[in-house]
N, C-alpha and C positions, 0 to 999 in steps of 0.2 A: 743876366747875373754875371758879374765879373768873378769867374772861378779863380780862387787863390787870393782874391782881394777880400776886403771887409764887407760883411753883410750889413746892410743898413736896415732892411725891413724884412721880417720873416713871419709867415702865418702858420700856425699850428692848428690843424683841424682833423684829428684822428677820431675814428670810432672807438668804442670800448674794445678791449681785447677780452671777449666774453669769457667769463669764468676765471679770469686772472686779474685784470686791471680795468678800472673805469676810464672813461675818456679824460676825466680830470687828472688822474694819476699819470696817464700816458703823456699828456701835455706837460706836466711838471717835470718828468724825466727828460723829455725832449728839450725843454727850455734850459735845464741845467747844463746839458751838454753843449748847447749853442753858446751859452754865456761864457763857458770856459774858453772858447776861442774867439768869440765876438762879443765882448762885454758891453759894447756900446750899441748893440743892435736893438732896434725897435721890434719887440716880439708881441704878436697878438695871439693869444690862446683862445680857441673856440671849442668848448666842450660840446660835442654834437652827437646826436643819435638819429637814426633813420626811421624811427617808428617803434623800435624795440626798447630794450632796457636803457634807461637814462634819458628818454625823450622828454619826460616831464621836467627834469632838472635842466635840460638843455634849453627848453622854452623859457623857463623861469629865469635862467641866467641871462638869456638874450633879451628878454622883454620885461622882466620884473613880474611880480604877482605874488600869489599866496598858495602854499601847499595845504590841501585839505586832507585830513586823516579821518576815516570813518570805519566802523565795524563792517566786515565783509566776509566773504567765503573764499577759501583756497581751491586749488584744482580738484580736491577730493571732498569738497563741501565742508572742510574743517573751518572752524572759526578763526579769524585773523583780522588784522588791521590793514585796510587798503588805503590807497591815496590817489589823488589826482591834483592837477594844478589849475588855478584860476588866473587868467591873464586878461588884458584889455578891460581893466576895471571890473572884472568879474563877469563880463559878458561871454567869455569863451572859456570852456573847460578843456584841458588837455589830459587825456587818459592814455596810459600805456597798459595794454592788456597783460603784460608780464607782471604787473603789480599784484595781480590776483591769480593768474594762470600761468606763471612763468615756469620754465623747466627746472630751475634750481629748487623751486618749492616742492617738486616731486621727490627730491632726495633719491634714495635707492628704489623707491616705488615708482618706476617709470612705466605707466600703463595708459597710453593714449586712448585705449578703448574705454577706459573708465573716467578719464579726466573731464572736467567741465569748465566752461567760461562763465558760469553763473555769477561769480563775484564781479566780473567785469560789468555785467548788466546792473548790478547793485550800484556801482560807481556812476554809471550813466544815469540811473534813476535819481540818485542824490543830486547830481549836477543839474539835471532838468528841474527838480523841485526847488533848487536854489535860485532859479530864474535865469539860468544861462540861455543865451540865444544861439549858441553854436557849440558843438562838441567836435574836437579833433581826437580821433582814436588811433593810437599807434599800435600796429601789429608786429609781432616778432618775438622770438625766444619763448614760444609757447610749449606747454606740456600736453596740449590738447589736440583733438582731431574731430571736434564736434560740430563743425560748420557754424560755430557761434550760436548754436541753438540754446545753450545754457544762458548766455547773455540775453537772448531774446525772451526766454522764459522769465527772467528776473525783471523784465520791463513790462510784463503783462501779456505777452504773446503766448497762446496756448497750443500745445501739441497733444493730439489724441491718438491712442493706439487703435487697433482694429476692433476692439471691443467698446470703443467710445470712452475710454478712461484717460484723463489727462495725465501726462507725465513729463519729466524733464529729460530729454534725450542726451546721451553721451556718445562718444565716438563709435561704440560698439552696438548702439541701439537705434541708429538713425533710420534703418530700414523698417523699424516698427512704427514709424510715424505714418498714420493713415490720413490724417487731416491736420492742416495748420490754420489757426484762427487768429487773425490780427485784431479782432474787435476789442480785445481787452488791453491793447497797448496804451500805456499811460498817456493821457492828453498832453502832458507837458513834453513828452518825447515827440509827439506828432508835429508840434510846431517848430521843432529845432531844425537847424541845418547841421547835418552830420557829415563830416569828412573823415574818411579812413585812409591812413597813410601806411605804406608798407615798403619793404626793401627788395621785393622780388616781383616777377610778373608771371609766375607759374599758373597754369590753369587749375581748375578745381580737382579733377581726377585724371587718370591715365598715367602713362609711364613718366611724365614730367610733372605730375600733379602733387597734391599735398601729401598723400600717403606714401607714394613710392620715393619721393625725394627727401622728405623731412621726418616721416614717422620712425625710421630706423634709429635716428639719434635720440628719439623720445622713448626708446625701449621696445619698439616693435620688431619681432622676428619676421622672416619672409612670409610666413603664413598669415600673421596678423596684418602685415602690409596689404596683402591681397584682400583680406576681409574689410579693412578700413576703406580701401578704395571702392569696394562694392557698396559700402554704407554711404559714401559720399555720392556715388552715382544714384542711389535710391532717393536720398533726400533732395538732390537736384531735380529729379523728375517730379517729386511731390511738390516742390516749390514752384516749378514751371506750371504744373496743373492748377494748384490752389492760388498762387500769387501772380501768375502771369509773367514771371521773370525767369529768363534762361541765363544762368550765370556761368555755364561751363566754359565758354570761350572768353570770358572776361579776364583780361590780364590782371593778375594779382588775386584772383578768386581762390587760389590755393594757399595763400598766405595764412600763417598761424592756424594750421589744421583746418583750412577751409573757411575760416572766419571772414576772410575777405569776401568770399561769395555770399556768406550769410548776412554780412552788413549791407550788401547791395540788395539782397532779396527781401530781408525783413524790414529794413529802414530806408531803403532807397538811397543809400549813401554812395557818394562818389568815391572811387579809389584813386589815390594819387601817390606818386613816389615821395616818400617822406623826406629824403634829403633835399629835394628842391624846395619844399615848404620851409625847412629849417634854414637853408641858405638864404632864402628871401627874407626870413625874419631877422637874420643878423646882418642884412645888407652886404652880403659877401662880395658881390660884384664891385661895389664901390670900395670896400675895404682893401681889396687886393690890387687896385689899380697901379700903385707904385711899389709893389712888393718885389723883392729880389728872388724869393724862393718860398715854396709852400711844402710843408710836411703833412702827410696824411697817413692813414694806416688802419689796420684791423687785425683781429686775432688770426684769421685764416683768409688768405687771399687766393681765390680759386675762380672757376668759371662762373660761380654765382655772383662774384663781384661785378661782373659786366652787366648784370641784370638789374642794376639800379641801386647798389649799395653806396655807402658814403664815399669810398675811394673813387668810384667811377663818377659819381655826381660832382665831386670836387674837381676831378681831372677835366671834365668837360667844360666846366665854367672857366677854369684857368687857361685851357687851350685857346679859348676865344681871345684872351688877352696876351697870349704867348708867354705865360709865366711858367717856369719849370716846376715840376711837382715830383717829390720823392716820396715813395710809399714804403713804409716800414710795416712788416707783417710778422706775426708770431711764427707762422709756418706758411708755406706756399704750396698750392696744389698744381695739378696739371692743367694744360690748356689756358694759360694766363697771358699768352702772347698778345692777345687782342687788347690788353689794357694799355699797351704803349700807343696804339692808334687813338685811344680815348684822350690821351694827353699826359700820361705818366712818363716821366723821363727815366726813372730807374726804380727798381724794387730791391729791397734788402730784407732778408729774413733774419730774425733774432735767434732762432732755434739752432744752437751750436752743437747740441748733443743728440739730435734726432729722437727726441722724446715727445710724447703727446702732452697735451695740456694737463690731462689727468695725472701724468707721471711726474710733472714738475711742480715744485713748491712755488708759492707766490713770490717769495724772495728771489728765487732763481730766475723767474721770468722778468722781474724788475731789473735784476742785475744784467740779464742778457740784453734787454732793451737799452739800458745805459751803455753797455759795452758796444753795441751796434751803432748807436748814435755817435759815440765818441769816434769810432772808426770812420764813419761817414764824414764827420767834420775834419778829421785828419786828412782824408782823401781830398777834400775840397781845398785844402791849403797847398796841395802839390802844384 
C-alpha cells in the first residue's frame, strides 16, 4: 500500500457489531468514509458472519439462494417464525441457531438454565424433509446452555429421566437425563451431512468451558454458572456412556451453551471454524490478491478474537499475501497484543466516551464508527 497515495482496491469484511450494527451497516459506513477521500477506489464489501447472527444472510449474499420462513419455537418455547437459507440449488440448508435461540430473543428474561434450542431442531427437521443433502449450522449468540438437547429432541431423539419418563432437557435439567435414545431420530436427518460452524474453540465444561465463559452474559450469576457447568459435566458423561462419544476435549464443544458438543454427540457432526467456510464461499483468497488494504472489525475485540473469530480469520488469510489489515472495534479488551502476530496492522476503537454497548444509542455507535473511519482515512493521507 502506498500510504498517503490513492487507494485503488479496498476490501471491507467486518463482522456485525453485535447488538448495534449488522455487518451490512458497518460496511456501508466504512465505504462512505473511504469514498470521501478516495472516490475512485474499487471497494468490495463482504457481509460476513462466523456462524452466529447474520450467517444465513452472508451465505445467501455470497452464493445466492432462498430464505425459508416457517413456524418455530423461541428460547422459552414461545411461538415464533424461524428461518434458514437454501443454497446450492436447494441441496444445502444454512441454519443459524440464533434465529430461534438467540440472546436478543430472551429480552430481560435471561435464564440460560431454562432456555432451549428446540426451535433450532425444528429448522433442521424442516430442511431435511425438504430434501436437503447437507445442513450447515452456525452456532453463536445463544441464550441457551442446554448442550443442544432441545434441538435433538425436536428431531426425534428422546431423553428419559430416572423414572423412565421422556422430557425435553434445558440447561438446568441436564443432570436429570438417565438415558438417551437415538432410535427415533428422523430418517431424513440420518442421511444428511451436518457441518457445525462456530467462532470459538472452548471445551464443553471447566473454567474455559461454556458455562464459565459465556453464561454470565446470558444472565447467570456465579452460583448459576457453577450449576450449569455441573449440568454439562453430567450430560457429557451420559452421552459418553449411551452414545459412545466423548466430547469434552473437542475444540468448540462449548460453543452456544454446549451445542457444539451436542451436535457432535447426537448427530456425528463435524465442528469447523465458521469464518473459514465463509471465506472459501466468497473466494476471499482470489478476491484480495491485488488489494491495497483490508478493513475488518467486530463489536468487541478481545482475547476471544484470537480463538477463531472473523477478525483473526481475515488477518491470517491476508498475512499470507502480505496485505495490510486494519481492524475497527466498538471496544477493545485486554490481552489483544497477539492479534498483530496474526496479521492485523493496526486496531482502532470507536468508543470515544467509555460507555458500554447497552449505554449507547444505535445512532451514537454509528456516528462513532463514521468518526473513527474518517480519522483513519485522514491519518493515511499524511
